[in-house]
N, C-alpha and C positions, 0 to 999 in steps of 0.2 A: 504494500500500500504506500503510495507516494505521499509526501508531505504537502499540505494545503497552505496557501497564503492566508494568514490571519487577517480578516477584513475588519480592522479596527474601526469602531464607531459606525459600522454599517447601518444605514438607515433604510427602511422599506421604500421610501420615495426613490431610492437609487435604482431599484430593480422592479418595483411593482408594475404589472401590466397595466397600461393606461385604461383599458376597459374595466378592469377590476377596481382601480383607484377611483375612477369617476363614479362607478356604481356604489362603491362602499362609502364614499363621502356623502352621497345622496342618502343612503340608508341611515348613516350616522346622524344626519340632520333631521330625520323623520321624528318629530316630537312625540314623545309618549311611548312609542312602540318598544324602544330599547329598555326603557324603565320597567315596563310591564314584564318583559322577558327576563330582565335581570333579577327582579324580585321572585319570579317563578323559578328561575335557576337557583337562586340563593336558598330558597325555602325547600325546594323539592328536588330539582335535578342534581345539584352538587351532592346532596346527601345520598340519593339513589346511586350515583356514580361510585361514591366511596364504598357503599355497601356491596354493590354488584362486583366491582373489580377487586376489592380486597378479599371478598368472600369466595369468588369463583375463578379468578385468573391469577397467573403467575407474575408477581412483581419482580422486576429486575433490580437487583442491588449489586453493590461492588463485591460483596462476599459471595453471592450465589452465582452471578453471571458477569464477572468483571469485564469480559471482552465487549459485550453489548453495552454495559454501563459506560465503558470508556468511549465507545463510538458516539453515544449521545453527548457525553461531555465534549468530545472533539468537535461535533457539529455546533453545539451551543457556543463554543469558544471561537470557531471559525466565522460564523455569521452573526456573532454579537447578540446572544440572548442570555443576559446575566442570571435570570431566574430559571433554574434548571427544572423542567417538568418531570413528574414521575413517569416511568415506562413500564408497561404491562404487555404480556403476551396473551393472545386469544387463540384457542384451538379452531383453526380454519385452514383449508388447504390452499386457497388462492393467494396470490401475491397482493397484499393490500395492507393498509394501515389507516388509522383515523385519529383525529384529535377531538377531545370532548371536554367540556368544562370551560368556564369563563374566568372566574376569579382564581381558580386553582386547576388549570388545564392539565390533562394527562394525555400521553400518547399511547395508543394501543396498536401493536403490530400483530398480524396474523402469524401463527407459527409456520405456515407455509412460506412466508417471506424469509424466515431464518433458514429454512431448508434449501430454498431455491436461489437465494441471492448470495453473492460473495460479499466480502467486507466493504469493498468500494461501492457496490450497488446498494448496500444497506446505508452507507453514508448518504447516498442520493435520497433514499426513501425517508430516512430520519430527517434530513434537511428539508424535504418537502413538507413534512408535518410541522417542523419547527417554524417554517415559513408561515404556516397558517396561524400559529400562536403569535408570531412577531407582528403580523398585520391584524391581529384580533379578529380573525375570520370566525372564530368559534361562536361568538355571540349571535351573529346573523345566520350561521348555519343551524343553530338551535332554534332560531325564530322560524326558519323554513321547516324544520322537523316538527316543531310543536305548534305551528300556526293554527291548525284545526282545533287543537285543545284550547288554545288561547282565545280563539274566536267564540268557542262554546262558552267559555267562562265569561267573556264580555256579554254574550247574549243573555246569560242568566242574571248578570249584574243589572242589565238594562231591561229586565223582565220581558225579553224577546220582543220588544216594541219594534226593533229594526232588524229582524231576521234577514229579510231580503237584502237590505243594505249591507249587512255584515257578510252575507254570502258573496255579493259582488266585490266587496273590498277584499275578501279572502282570496277569490279567484285572481284578481289583479295583482295582489301582493305575492301570491304563490308563484305566478309566472315571472314576476320581477325578481323574486328571490332565487328561483331556479336558474334564471339567466345569469344573475350575479354569481351564484355558486359555481357555475361552469367557468366564469371568468376568473374566479379566485384560484381555481386549479392552475391556471396559466402563471399566476404569480408564484404559487407554491412550487411549480416546476422550475422556475428560475431560481428560487431559493435552494432547491435540491441540487441544481447545477453548481451554484456558488459554494455549496457544502462539499461536493466531491471534486469540482474543478477539472472535469474531464468529460468532454462531450461524448466520447465513445462509451463511457460508463452510463451516461444518461440514455443513450440510444439502446444499449443492451437492456437496461431496465424497462424501457418502453416496449421493446420486442418481447420480453418475457411477460410483461403485463398484457400485451396484445394477444397472447396465446401460444407463444413458442413452446413446443413440447420439450420436456427435460432431456429426452434422448438426443435432441439437436443442439443442446447448449454449447457443445464443443465445436460446432460448425455453423455458427450464426453469420448470416450474410448482411452485415450492417449497411453496406452500400445499396443493396437492393431495397432495404427498408427505408433508407433516406430517399431513394428515388420514388418509392411509393408515397411517402409523405409529401414530397414536392408536387407530385402529380395530383394528389388530393387537394393540395392548396390551390392549384391552378383551376380546379373545378369552379371556383368562385367567379371566374370570368364569364361563366354562363349563368344568367339570372335564374333559370329554372333549376339549376343545380343548387343555387343558394337557397331557394325555397325548399328543395328536397332535404338539404342538410338541416334546415331549421325544423321541419316537420319530424325529422328522425330523432332529434334530441331535445325538443323544446320542453318536455316534461322530465328531463334528466338533470341530475345535479352535477354530472361530470361530462365533459366534452369527449369526442372521439379520441382514442389514444393516438391515432395517426395524425389527427389535427393538432394535438398537443405537441407532438414531435415537430410538426411543420412550424408551429409558433416559436418553439424553442430555437430551431435552426434559423428562423428569421431574426430573432433577437441576437444570435451570435453573429450572423452576417452583417448586422447593422453596426457592429463594433461596440455596441453599448455594454455587452458582457465584458469584453476586454477592458473597457474604461473603468468598470466597477472593480475588477480584479486589480488593476493598476492604481486604484484609488484616485482616479481623475474626476470622479463625480462629486466629490465633497464640496469643492468651491462652487460649482454650478448649483448644487443643492442649497447651500447657504444663501446664495443670491436669489434663487427662485422662490424660496419659501421663508424668507426673512420675516419673523414675527408670527409665523404659523404655529399654533399650539396644539394641533391635532396629534402630533407625535412628540415623544420625549426627544429633546435635542441631543441627549447624551447617548442613549442606546437605540433610539428609533422605534420604541414600543408605541403602538397606537393607543391614544388616550381618549377618554370620554369628554374631557374638557373641564371637569369640575374638581379633579384630583389636586391635592397639595403635594403629593409625592408620586413618583413613577412606581408602579407595582412591580416592574421588572428589575430596575437597578437601584431604586431608592432615591434617585435624584430629586431634590426639591424643585418644584415647578413654579 
């Protein structure tokens, strides 16, 4: 495993996908919705998470699984997340992971990821999940997941006076949240690449996630997959294909794996990835977002705006 460049003071604005950043800023400014979900999360969800994962899943500690523990530490150090989340394993065959929880987020990896990925590819996967935490995606992902429950609660509070209105709001919000959720994966993919710092590792991870059988792992044709990704990207030149893409995934929280690969390659080709690695984006960032308080200026953790201290690094705001 090669050594990664430590991206000191890395800020999410340096690498967030513009579609994600724009949608997330809009969601963050939606008055009331985040407060409702945060209280729901604080009173119910966080407690359920603690009970479920401490009671049913394997927690990774330095004593029990030092290698995995150190991989998480390495990622947090590389892409600047001072507050280290807990890491758990879940019994599931497919390559996947997810992050859940807002005030105390945890990362959960499928056991299949440990079996099928090498250490470098695990850096990418863990970096992807840390990217979700760094941009505070978890709050709005939980809004998407619990939206129906929340709307039912609101209906009871208002004595069902506005059921039809709430249903229409729910449908519109759900579509908006699904669209944003897909865009958030593009940001997390960039964080994964910044964590492993090798595009070939990222491509191997994408190929395995897309369905590459284990018996072919020793003979993966990355060039062919890259060609497929670029051909898929070119389909957008045809308006009918754009409609087809939208209808295929508009109710999905994740974009096509091949599409994600194409977006990652476009980011690399733009030279923005190299600029982040070489730390050439810090001055540009300070000039562009001078006075912006949405993120902690020290560690780049996304804020709600009312905090006195950053929850990630403790910086006074």
